[in-house]
N, C-alpha and C positions, 0 to 999 in steps of 0.2 A: 281761814285756817280750819274752821270747824267743818268744812266740806271735805277735807282730806280723808277722814275715815269713811265717808260715804263713797268716795271714788275708789278707795282700796277695797271696800266691800263689794262694790259693783264689778270691779275688775276680777276679784276672786270668784264671784258667782259666774261671770262670763267664762273665765278659764275653766272652771269646774264643768260647766255645761259643754264646753268644747271637748274636754277630755272624755266625758260620758258619751258624747256623740261619736267620738273616735272608737271607744271601746265597745259600744253597743252594736256596732255593725257586725254582721255575721262574719266569722272567720272565712277568709277567701281561700278555702282549702282547694277549690278547683284550680286555683293558680299554681298550687303545688302538685296537682295530679288528682285531686278529687277524693283522696283518701286521707282520713285524719292520721296525723303522725302520733306515734306513741311518745309519751313524754315521761320525764322522770329519770332518775339515775338508772343506768344500766340498760335502758331500752332505746332503740332507735326506730325511727320511722323508715319505711322502705317504699320503693316504687314511686317516689315523688318525681313528677316531671313538671317543668315550668310551663310547657306549652305542647302543642301538637307534634306530629312526627317531623323528623328532619327532612327538609326538602332542599335539594341543591339549588343554589341561587344562580342567576345568569352569570356566566363567566367562571363558575366553579368547575374545575377540572380535576381529574384524578379520582382514585378510589376513596370511598368514605372510610374514615378512620376515627375511632372513638377511644378516649382515655378518661379515666377517673382520677381526679387530683387527690392529693393527700387529705386526710380528714383533719380539719383545722379546729382546734379548740378556740373558743372565744368566751367572753364574759358570761354568756347565758346558755351555753351548750356547745355543740360541735356540729360541723357540716362538711360534706364533700360535694364537689361539683363534677359533673360529667360533661364533656364537650365532644361534639362530632364535627369533623372538618371534611371538606371535599377540596383536595389540593391544598391551598393555603387559606381558603375561605371558611370561617366559622359558620356552620349551618344550624347547629342546635346546641343549646345549653340547658342542663337540667340539674336538679339536686336529688340524687338517688338516696342520699342518707342525711338525715337531720335528726338531732336529738336536742331537746330544749329542757331547761330546768323547770319551767312553769308554763302555764297556759298563756300568759301575757307574751312571753317570748315567742311562742308558737304563732300567735296572732300577728305579732310584729313581723316575724319572718315571712308569713304568708302574704303580707303586703309588700315587703321590701324585695323579696326574691324576683318577682316578675319585673320590677323596675330595673334591677341590676341586670337581669337577662336581656332586657331591651337595650340597655346601654352597650352590652357586649356585642350583640348582633348588629347594632347600628355602627359602633366604632371599630368592630373587628379586632379588638384588643382586650387584654386583661387590665389595661390602665383605664379604670373607670372612676367616675365620681362616686363617692360614698353617699348614702342617703342620710340626711340629717335626722338625728334621733336614733339611728341604727348603725353607728360607726363601727362597733365591734363586729356585727354581722356582715357589714359591707367589706371590712378588711379581711375577714375570714374567707368570704366568698371570692374576693380577688386573689388571695394567696392560693386557695385551692385551685382556682381556674388557671393561674399561672403555672402551677405544678402540672396540671393536665396538659397544658400547651407545651411545656418543657418535655414531657414524655412523648409528645408528637413531633418534637423538634421544630416548634414554631415559636415566634417571638414571644 
């Protein structure tokens, strides 16, 4: 029984080191477009792209069409998603507008948004799995994406 506090202390230290390792990585701003987003009330970042230019995939037909979804409020800020399609195939997804309440939220978004983008492009749908630890961001991303797809009259 006397070892229990030692295990609790060791677990706490290990968890703290893990969190510091997560937060000490440089913000992956390149994943959002390479430009730092403005944060704080009343300011929005602009020009954020999740990746390179839209490239039509094999089998994609029709003209390129682009729409921006509604700006979705979530627990730590707001964001909007831009989607480009060729025919019925999603060829590009980006986040042109994001506002976060604090630096931590910006760092989290810079890590989560590329994952969500990858899911959308792989699954070709707005029905994506959320990222653990970023539920609100994931839900806002999916809702804005679905709004953009609705504007383009896609599923």
